[in-house]
N, C-alpha and C positions, 0 to 999 in steps of 0.2 A: 787694800788689797787690789792689786791690777794684773790682769792677765791679757797678753798679747798673742794672739794667735796668727800664724803665717805658715806658708808652703803650700798653699792652693795653688791650682794651677788646671791647665786642660791638657788630657792624656788620652790615650786610647784604651779600649777595654783590653784586660790583660796586664797593664801596665801597674808600676808600683808609684807610690808616692809617700813622703813623710812630712807630716804635719808637727809644727812645733807650737808649743804655748809658754811663752816666757811669764814668770812670776815674779812679783815684787810686792813690796809693802809689808810684808812680816815674814817670820819663819812659818813654815807650814808642817811642822810635825804635829800629828794629831789630824791632820786633814786629809781628805779625799779629793781627787783631781778627776774630772769626768770630762768625757767628749760627748757632745751631742749633733745631729745635724738637722737641718730643715730643708726639704725639697720643696720646690715651687707649688704653691696649693695645698701643702700637707703640714702637719702638726710636726713640731719639733720633737724628735725622737732620741732616745738614748742610744749611744754607741758602744762606750768602754768606760770604765773607771778603775782607778788604782788608789789603793791605800798607801799614804805617803811613808807610813812607818814600816809596815810589814809587807808591803810589796804584793799584797792580795790584790786580785784583779777579778772584774765580771766583764762579760761581753754580751751585746745583744746576739740573738741566735743568726740573725742575718749576716754578721760580720765573723762570727767564731771561725777560727782556721784560717782567716784571710788577713785580719787586722791584729795588731799587738800594740798595747799601750805600755809605756815605759817611763821612766822619770829618772832624772839626773840631779842628784843632790847639789853637787858642785856648782852646776851651771842653772840650778833652781828652774829648771824646765820640765815639761812633760811633752811627750811624743806619741804620735800615732803612725805607727808604720802601717801603711795600707798596701796590700798585694792583690793581685788577680781581680783587678777593679772591674766592676761591671758598671754599665750604664745606669742602673738604679742606685748605684752609689753616688751620682750626682746630687749635690746638695751644698748648702752652706755649713760649714762645720764650726762649732763652737767649743771652747774649753770653758769649763766652770769649776767651783770648788766649794766645800762644804766642810764644816768641821764635825768629826765624829765617825758614825759608821758608814758604811758603804752602801749607796742606794742607786737604783736606777731610774727614779722618778725626777724630773726636771725640777719639780716645786721643791724638792729638797735641798738644791744647790741655790746657795746665796751670792755668790758673785760670779760674774760673767765677763768674758773677753768679747770682742768684737768678732764678726766670724771670718772665716776665709773660705772662698768659694772653689770647690772642686768640681769640674766637669769631666765627665767620661763619655767618650764617643764611640759608638760601635763600628 
């Protein structure tokens, strides 16, 4: 299983940005795809997750209403649409996957991509 995150960059507060995670190595039926982030000096934290089969989603409270996770079966990709970005959203964003139920704990995820840096300036 391979995950490749992309789409990070430097933006101003209030801007939008879309992250992508390209998936390969297997079919992802039955899997959950998640986004996590890690700010400098902080623990890696959960952002959002989506069930590949039924499209169920969960979000961290800090991003609810601003971020949207989605997936594209044809392109085998997962996206994180981020709107109304704040300086506190600055972090390296990682995509990850696990088989089975949807969780918000990083230790539940088995496969990780490399991160993509998002910097939000005020």
